[in-house]
C-alpha positions in Angstrom: 5.8 -9.5 -26.4 5.1 -8.7 -22.8 7.6 -7.3 -20.3 7.4 -6.6 -16.6 7.7 -3.0 -15.5 7.8 -1.4 -12.0 5.0 1.0 -11.3 5.1 3.5 -8.3 2.0 3.7 -6.2 1.6 7.1 -4.6 -1.0 8.2 -2.1 -2.4 11.7 -1.9 -2.3 12.9 1.7 -5.7 13.7 3.2 -6.9 14.0 6.8 -8.1 10.4 6.6 -4.9 9.0 5.1 -2.8 11.0 7.6 -4.8 9.5 10.5 -4.3 6.0 9.1 -0.6 6.5 8.6 -0.2 7.8 12.1 -2.1 4.8 13.5 0.1 2.5 11.5 3.4 4.2 12.7 2.2 4.2 16.3 1.3 0.5 16.1 4.7 -0.3 14.6 6.4 1.6 17.4 4.4 -0.3 20.1 5.4 -3.6 18.4 9.1 -2.6 18.4 8.9 -1.6 22.1 7.3 -5.0 23.0 10.1 -6.8 21.1 12.7 -4.8 23.0 11.1 -5.7 26.3 10.9 -9.4 25.3 14.5 -9.4 24.2 15.6 -7.9 27.6 13.5 -10.5 29.4 15.0 -13.4 27.3 18.5 -12.0 27.9 18.0 -12.1 31.7 16.5 -15.5 31.5 19.4 -16.9 29.5 22.0 -15.2 31.7 20.6 -17.1 34.7 20.7 -20.4 32.9 24.5 -20.1 32.4 24.5 -22.4 29.4 25.8 -19.6 27.1 28.8 -17.3 27.2 27.5 -14.2 29.0 29.5 -11.7 27.0 28.6 -13.1 23.6 25.0 -13.5 24.6 24.7 -9.9 25.9 26.5 -8.6 22.7 24.0 -10.4 20.4 20.9 -9.3 22.4 22.2 -5.7 22.6 22.7 -5.7 18.9 19.1 -6.8 18.3 17.7 -4.3 20.8 19.7 -1.5 19.2 18.4 -2.4 15.8 14.8 -2.0 17.0 15.6 1.3 18.7 17.0 2.6 15.4 13.7 1.6 13.7 11.8 3.4 16.5 13.8 6.6 15.8 13.1 6.3 12.1 9.4 6.0 12.8 9.5 9.0 15.1 11.1 11.0 12.2 8.4 9.8 9.8 5.7 10.9 12.2 7.3 14.3 12.5 7.5 14.6 8.7 3.9 13.5 8.3 2.7 16.3 10.6 4.6 18.9 8.6 3.4 17.7 5.1 0.6 19.8 3.7 -2.6 18.1 2.6 -2.5 17.1 -1.1 1.1 16.0 -1.0 1.9 12.8 -2.8 3.6 10.1 -0.7 5.3 7.1 -2.3 3.5 4.1 -0.8 5.0 1.1 -2.6 6.0 -0.3 -6.0 4.1 -2.9 -7.9 4.9 -4.7 -11.1 2.8 -4.6 -14.2 2.8 -6.4 -17.6 3.4 -4.1 -20.5 2.6 -5.2 -24.1 5.3 -4.1 -26.5 5.7 -4.6 -30.3 7.9 -3.6 -33.1 7.4 0.1 -34.0 6.4 1.2 -30.4 8.0 4.3 -29.0 10.2 2.9 -26.2 10.1 6.1 -24.0 6.3 6.2 -24.1 5.9 2.5 -23.2 8.6 2.3 -20.6 8.3 5.8 -19.0 7.9 6.2 -15.3 4.3 5.1 -14.7 2.6 5.7 -11.4 -0.8 5.1 -9.9 -2.2 7.9 -7.7 -4.5 6.9 -4.9 -6.7 9.1 -2.7 -8.4 7.6 0.3 -8.2 4.1 -1.2 -9.6 5.0 -4.6 -7.5 5.2 -7.7 -7.4 8.8 -8.7 -5.1 8.8 -11.7 -2.8 6.5 -13.7 0.2 8.4 -15.1 2.4 7.2 -17.9 
């Protein structure tokens, strides 16, 4: 019988991976800033059209803008943390699913432990069971 199991993918922090993560975080921040600007522009445009209730409109747009600003703060925190982490640290990147073959007589804890895949600069370094 086969079952699906979650597997954690971890990345070993190197100078190269730190640089890529910083670029990714900065790119995400720029995108969020663009979205905030676009939302503010749309709010002003819709306020001038007077087809919607100004208070409800402003409330909804402010909520969306605030949501993006919170995400920006989280990214800033992640950038700070990334600068403080020593090289060689393992960062959880994502989770993937894997098929595991099980049969009668298998040791459950060995088959269904906490497996993880360790990646260093895009290359699989280790598979831990």
